[in-house]
N, C-alpha and C positions, 0 to 999 in steps of 0.2 A: 088425903089432902097433901098437896105439894109442900115442899119445905120452902116457904116464902122467904124466910130469913137468909137462906143460902143465896137465893137470887138477889136479894137486896144487898148482901155483903159484897157483891161484885161492884157496887157503886158507892157504898157507904162503909166507913171504917168501923163504927160502933153501932150495931143494930139493936134497937130497943124492942125487945120481944113483946112487951106490953102494947106498944104502938102497933106492931104487926097484928097482934090479936084483935085490937080495936078495929083496925081496917078490915080484917077478915069478917068480923062480926057485922060491921057496917055494910059490906058488900053482900053478905048472906048467900042466898040461893043463886045470885048472878054468877058466882064463881064455879058453879057446876056445869055451866054451858061454856064450851070453848070460846065461842065468839064474844060473849059478854064478859069473859074473864080476861080479855085482852083489850088494850087501848091502841087505836090507830093514830099515831102521831101525825100522819099526813092528811087526815080527814078533819077539815074545819068543823064539821057538825059534831064529831066525836069530842074534839077539844072543847067545844061550847057546852056539851053535856057535862063534861068534867067541871068546867067553870061554874055552870048553873047548879050542878048537883053537889058533889063532894066538896069542892072548894068553897062554895057559898054556904051550904047547909052545915057541914061538919067543921070546916076550918074557919068559917066566918070571914072569908076574904072578899074584898071588893073585886069587881070584875077585872079591872086593870091589873091588879096585883096577881090575881089568879091566872090571867093570860100570860103575864110575864113569867110566872112560876112554871106554867105548862111548857112554855117555849124553852126554858132552861132545862127542864126534865127531858123533853124531846131531844135536845142537843146532847145531853149526857147519855141517853140511851140510844143514840142514832145507829150504833152498830147492831142493835138487837132488833131483828125483824118483827118478832112477836113480843110486844111489850106487856108484861104481866100487869094487870090492873092494880094488884096489891103493891107491887114494886113502884109503879108509877105514882100511886097515891102517897106512898111513904116518902118518896123522893120529893114530891110536891110539898108535903108538909115540912120536910127538912129544908128545902130551898126557900120557903117563905117564912121560916122561923115560927111555925105554928104547931110543932110537935106536941106541945103541952095540951093542945085541945083534943088530942086523941085519947088521952087517959081517962 
């Protein structure tokens, strides 16, 4: 398994390892496949999957807040061509103030 906390630390000062572990558990087997372990910030269908899946189901976010959060994360990670799903989800929770829902 990759060191997700190290990747997240490029964007966030204090990485919550319990939250990282919760995201890894949530993603499960999807992280084994390179394609499904990444988020394409430029693909509207991919962003919608994040909004309808993780953001709605795990974080309990309404669609508008989830989309705004995703936009913020895409902007923050714009220099990164391959956006790790774990990092993307972590930053989404951080940007929307829903880190508490990961534990």
